[in-house]
N, C-alpha and C positions, 0 to 999 in steps of 0.2 A: 526854551530853544528861542533865540531871535530872529526874530522876520524879517530881513530889508526887500524896500520893492524899489525899484529903478527903469527908466524910461530908458531906451536905448534906439540908437536908428542905425541900422544898416542899408548897406547898398550891396547889392551883386548883379553878376553879368547871367545876360544872356547871349550865347556865344554860337554863329550858327558860320560853317562851314561853307566853301563853295558845293557843295549836295543838296546842301537846305537842312544838316542833319543839329540836331540840336546838343552843344558841350553839356553832358553834368558829370558829377562827381559826390558818392555813397560819403555821406556824413560819420567820420569814427570818433562819437561822443558821449561814453557811455551817464555820463550826466543830467544828459537831456534824452532821459525816455522816447520820448514824444516825437525826436529826431532822428536818434541814435539810426544806423544803417538805413537811412535812405540816402535818396535819387535828392540835389538837391544843383542851386546856380552857383559858381566861384561864387565869394562874397565873403563879408562880415562885417562889424562895429566901424563909423563913422567915429576918428580920436579926435582928442579936444582940437579944436582951433583947424579940423582938416575937413576940406567939401565930401561931400555925397563921394565927385567924379574922382579926385584923387582917391578915395579910400578904395574906390571899385581896382581903378591901377593897380594899390601895395597890393591889397588884395587875391589880386588873380598872379598876380606874382610869387607870392610868398605862397599860397594853397595850390599852385597849376605851373608855376615857374614857366613862364610868358608874359611879357609885354602884349597890354593890349591897348588898342584906343576906343576911346566915349565916341558913338556914332550921334545916339541921341538918349535922352529920359525916354520910358516906357509911362505912359498917361495911364500910371492907378498907383497907387498906395497897398502895399496888405501892411496886416494887424497882425501880431500872435502874442500870447500871453504861455511865456514857460516858465518853471519852476521846478527848482534843482536846490539839493544839499548840498554841503560844504561843508563839514566836520556838525558842530552845535549849531550853523546858522544857515537855516535857509534861506534861498533867494526866490522870489519874485518879481519878475520880469516882463516888460511890455515894450515889444519890439517893432519899432514900425522898421518895411525895408521898401525901398528904391528903386528900379532895378533900370540897368541900363543896358541896352545892345551897346556888345561890343563886338571888333573882331580884332586877331592874335596879328600882330605887328611881329612877333619876334618870338621864335621861338616853338617848341613841340609840348603838347600837354601832358603833362604827367604827376605822377604820383608825389608831390615836393611837401609835404605838410602829412602832421601824426593826427590831425585833426579829418584827412581825406583816407580810405578805403581802396578806392578803384575811382576807376575814369570810366568815360566812354561816350560817343557818340551815338544821336539819336536821333530814328524820324520824330515826326510827331505821331504816327500812328501807335509807335512801338513805346515811347514814353507814357501812351494813357496806361500803359500795361505794368507800367513801375509805381515801386513805392516810393512815393516822393513825400516832400513837404506838402503841407496844405495849403491853396491857393496858386500853387504855379503851376496848371496850366491855362491860369485866364493869363498871363504872362507868354503862354508860349501861343498865344493865338496871336499874339496882337504880331508877333514877325511872320 
């Protein structure tokens, strides 16, 4: 079996509404057992030549169907290591996650992507009871 290692920079959005609730989406990606069926912020990989700010705007449009504006970068970086297999190749991904506080400029959030199975708005207290990706609580406390 061939093993490939890759480092990736991801950009994610923490979005709040006028009631202070936080928007989360449930990940649908069985390749990543540790992330599948867990709640997360919208976001994804920064593409070659793309800034993290531009990536988070693009990913929100792709995943939730909304135009967002970046308000600020949250002063914390999260690191995860993921492993998954595709055919005869095993991937080890070292992922750095940059999180931006954003606001919705246009549109209403919806499930807009096959990698998302559900969406919702949650109070900080409600988020504590959800199965989430590791490290999210530290970012939630910053907004």
